[in-house]
N, C-alpha and C positions, 0 to 999 in steps of 0.2 A: 284787307282781310288776312294779313300775314299771321302765321301761326304764333309769332312772338308777341304781337300786339293785341290779339283777340282770342278769347277762349274758343277752341275749335268746335266745341259742341254748340256754342251759340251760333257759329257760322253754319253748322249743319242744320239747326233749326230754321234759320232764315232761308237757306238754300231749299230745304224740303218743302217749306210753305209755298215758295214760288213754283216748284216742280209739281206740287199738288194741284195748283191752279192750272198749269199746263195740261196735265193729264185729265183733270176734271173736265176741261173744255172739250176734250175729244169724245166724251160720251154724254155730257149733260144736255146737249142740244136734242139728242134723238127723240126722247119722249115728248118734246115740245113741238115736233115737226108738223103734226096736224093743225095745231093752233097757229103756228107761223105761216103755214100755207093758206089758211083762210083769212088771216089778218093782212097778209101782204100780196095775196093773189098769185102765189106760185103755181105753175102747172105741174103735172105729175112728173114730167121729164126734167124740169129745172130744180125741183125740190132737193134732189140729191146734192146739188152744188152747195147747199148750206153746210153739209158735212165735208164734201170733197175740196171745197175752196180752202178750208182750213187744213185738212190732211195733206193735200198735194203740196201746198206751199211749205208747210211744216217739214215734210220729208225732203222736198227738193232743196231747201236751203240749210239743212243740217250740216252738211260737209262744209259749206261756206261759213256757217256760224262757228264751227269748231275751229277752222283755220284762222278766222278773223280774231278769235279769242286769243290764239297763240301770238298773233302779230300786234294786235292793238291793246291787249291786256284783258284777262278773263273777267276781272272785277268790273272794269269799265263796260265791257260788252254785256255782262249780266244786267247791269243797271239800265243800259240803253234798251235792251230787250224787254225789261220789266216795264219801262215807261211806254214802249210801243205797244206791248200786249195789253196794258191796262187802258191806254187811251182807245185802242181798237175795241175793247170790250164795251166801253161806254158808247162809242159810235155804233156798234152793233145794236145796243139797246135802244137807241133813238132812231134807228133806220126806219124810213117811211116807205121804201120800195124794195122789191126783191133784188134789184141790181145793187142798191146801196149795201144790203146785208151781205150779199155774196162778196162784194169788194172789200168790205171791212172785215169779213171772216178771213179773207186771204191775208189782209194786213196783220190780223191777229196771229195767223199761222206763222207769218215772218218773224213776229216778236217772239213766239214760242221757239222758233228755230235758233234764235240768239240766246235765249235763256238756257235751254236744255243742255247743249254741249258745254257751255261756259260753267254751268252749275256743277256738272259731273266732274270737269277738270279741276274746279276749285276744291272739291272733295278730295280728289286724288293728290293734289299738291298741298293740302292742309293737313292731312293725316298721313302718318308714316306707314310704309308698307308693313304688312303683318296683321296682328290681331286688331290693332286700332282702326286701320283702314277697313278691315273685313266687317267690323261692327257698324262703321259708318255707312258702308255700302249696303248692309242688310237693312238698315233703317231706310235708306234711299229706295231700295227695291220695294219695301213694304209700302211706302207712301205712293210709289208709282202704280203698283197693283191696286192698292186700296182706293186711289183716286178714281179709277175706272168704275168700280162698283158703286162708290158713293155718288158719282156723277149721275147715274141712272135714277137713284132714289131722290137725290136733291133736285134734279131736273123736274121730276114728277111733282114733288111737293111745291116747288116754286111756281110751276105752271098752273097747278090746280088751285092754289090758295092765293096767288098774287097775279102774275101775268108772265107770259113767255119772255117778255123783255127782262125780267129779273134774273133769268139764267145768265145773262150777260152782266147785269149790274152787280151781281154777287162778286165779280172780279174787280170792282171799283171800290175798295175798302172806304165806311163812313169816314174821309181824309182829314177831317177835323181832329181825329184822335192822334194823327201823326204830330200835329201841333202840340197837343198836350204831352205826349211822350217826350218831344224835343224840349219843351219848356222845363219839365222836371230834370231831364238828363243834363242838359247844358247849363241850366241855372245852378244845379248843385255843384257842378264843376267850377263855375265862376265864383260862387259864394265861398267855396272852401279854398280854391287855389289863388284867386285874385284878391278877394276880400279877407282871406286867412281866418275864416270862421272854423271853429271845431265842429265835429259831427253833430253834437247835441245842439249847439247854437244854430247850425245850419238847418237842422230839422224844425226848430222853433221858428226860424225865419220864414217857413212856409205856412205858418198858421194863418196869416192874412188871406192866403189863397183858399183855404178851407172855408174861412168866414165869407169870402166873396162868393163862393159857389152856393153856400147856404142861402145868402141873401138873394142872389139872382134866381135861384130855383124857386124861392117863394114869390118873387116878383113875376116870374114867368107863369106860375100857376094862376095869378090874379089877372095878368094882362092878356094871355093867350085867348081866353074866351071872348074878350072884348075886341081885340084888334086882329086876332087870328094867329094860328100856329106858325104859318110861313113867315110873317113879318117879325115875330118874336125870335124865331130861330135865326133868321137872316141878320137881325140886329146883333144877336149873340156872336155870330161869326165875324161881323164887322169889328166888334169890340176886341175879339180875340186877335184878329189881324193887326189892330192898332197896338195891342199889347206886345205881340211879337216883334213888330217894327221898333218899338221902344227898346226891347232887349237887343235888337240888332245894332244899336248905337252905344252899347255899354263900353266905357273906356277901360283901359288897363288899371288905372289908379282911380277907380270909382268908389262909390259908397252905396250902402244898402238903401238908405232913405231916398236918395235922388236917382239912382241908376237901376235898382231892382224893384223896389216897392211900387212905383207908379205902373210899370208894365205888369207886375203881378196882379195888381188890383183890376186892371182893365181886362187881362186874360181870364181871370177867375169869374169876373161878372159875366163875361161872354160865354165861357164854357158852361156855366150853370144854366144859362138860357138856351144852350144848345142841346145838352144832354136830356133834360127833362122832357121837352116836346118830342125829340126823336125816339126816346124810349117808348112813349105812348103811341107814336105812329107805327112802330114796329110791332106792338102787341095789342092794339085796339082792333075790334071788329073780327076777331078770330074765335073759333070754338075753343072751349076749355081744353079739349084734348090735343089742340094744335099749339097751345101756348109754349110748350117746351121747345117745339121746333123753332118757332119764331124767336124765342129768347136766346136759343143756341146760335142761331144765325146772327142775330144782333151782337151778341158778345164775341162771337168769332170775328166778325168784321172789325170790332174794336181792337182786338188783340193782333190780328193779322195786319190791319192797317197801321197800327202803332209800331209793330215790330219792323215791317218793310220800310215805313217811313223814317224810322230812326236809323236804319241801315243806310238808307240813301243820304240822309242829312249828315250822318257821321262821316261818310265818304266825302261829302262836300267840305266839311270842316277840315278833315285831314288834307284834302287837295289844296286848300288855301292856307295851310300852315307850312311856311317855307323853312322854319327852324323849330324843331320839336323841343329844343332846350330853351327857347325864348318865350316868356309869358306874353309878350306883346304879339308875337307871331301866333301863338295858340289862341289868344282872345280874338284876333283877326279871323281865324278860322271859325270860332264860335259865332262871331257876327254873321258870317256868311250862312251858317247853319240856321240861325234864327230867321234870316231873310228867306231862306228856302222854305222854312216852316210856314212863314206868312204866305208864300206862293201856294203851298199845298192847301192851306185853309181857304185861300181865295178860290182855288179850283173846286173845293167842296161847296162853296157858296154858289158857284156857277151850276154845279150839279143839282143842288137843292132847288134852285130857281127853275131849272129846266125839267126836273122830274117830279117834284112834289106839287101836284096840282091841287086846286081848291077842293075838288071832289074827293081827294084822298084824305083830307082832314075834316071833312064836313061833319062826319059822325062824332069825332072827338069834340069839336067846337059845340055841336048841338047838345051833347050830353053835359058838357061843362056849364052851359047856360041854364039848363033845366034842373040841375042838382042843387040842393041847398049848400053842400060843401063842394069846393072846387075839386074836379077830378085830378088835378095836377098835384094836389097836396100829397106829400109823402107820409 
């Protein structure tokens, strides 16, 4: 994230998104406490630890997190903290006992303690002293203050309309979108720099991707009512993973037909089968007045997941590029990034199978079977 290789305001957006998640979690849980208490059997005395386990560990490790960033590298520690925080969020959401939730909340606080000081120091080292840094810190402060207020509203909405578990799952962005962002970003780099396509020709080269999504979305609308939303979505993720793995083996002296197009076809067919069902899952079964909230949450998860995922994968690519002037070394870094994207989509498949139960999609499938026209048609 050096100021010479990356637009500093892009860095600020990524850092602020992560900080928003950290601050959000300090307040989002509060309004869900009665539901958590009845669901997991917390006593009146122990319920406070849902909040305090996060807060105390967060505060207790902030100094260590700040110093570790100086010694080990701020960017590295920021990414480690982000992984720990997000994994702990998922574990919070699947907790089945009060002890599990308290323990994983403490782990989440530890991840936050790594993120927050690293993020602030990245801002300080990315922006020059004076007017530029003052503006960046003003944005940072607004995000920090706004996250607290938004947390109460968002926590109430998620608990009332979904489940208290979603106040934690909201920190686990739909991961499949990271794969899509990576596919576009690194493929355009490969097509133009390794295959020497011009900008227009590179844009045209992605038309098969659009066609693949249109075809798979139509197939998803026909197959989901018959075999279920979960199998269709899971199949789409498997196809996407296979496509990303094909990209991960692209050679330096490759060709579009043999090294780009096969992976693009698989990934596009997979992503079309993912997005259509998940969009319906996010918006079906709600009152009309709540559709805006659900749509906002769904689209936010796409953008946040894609942005953070791309930041992580770019770091992986740079870390495996030994010589920035050598195309072979650069392509080697891109191969690692595609492999990392495949891992992220694999994690999203695990999340899907663990969280999306049959009863969650029963209404969608029932409506699809009874309507004359498939509900999945766009």
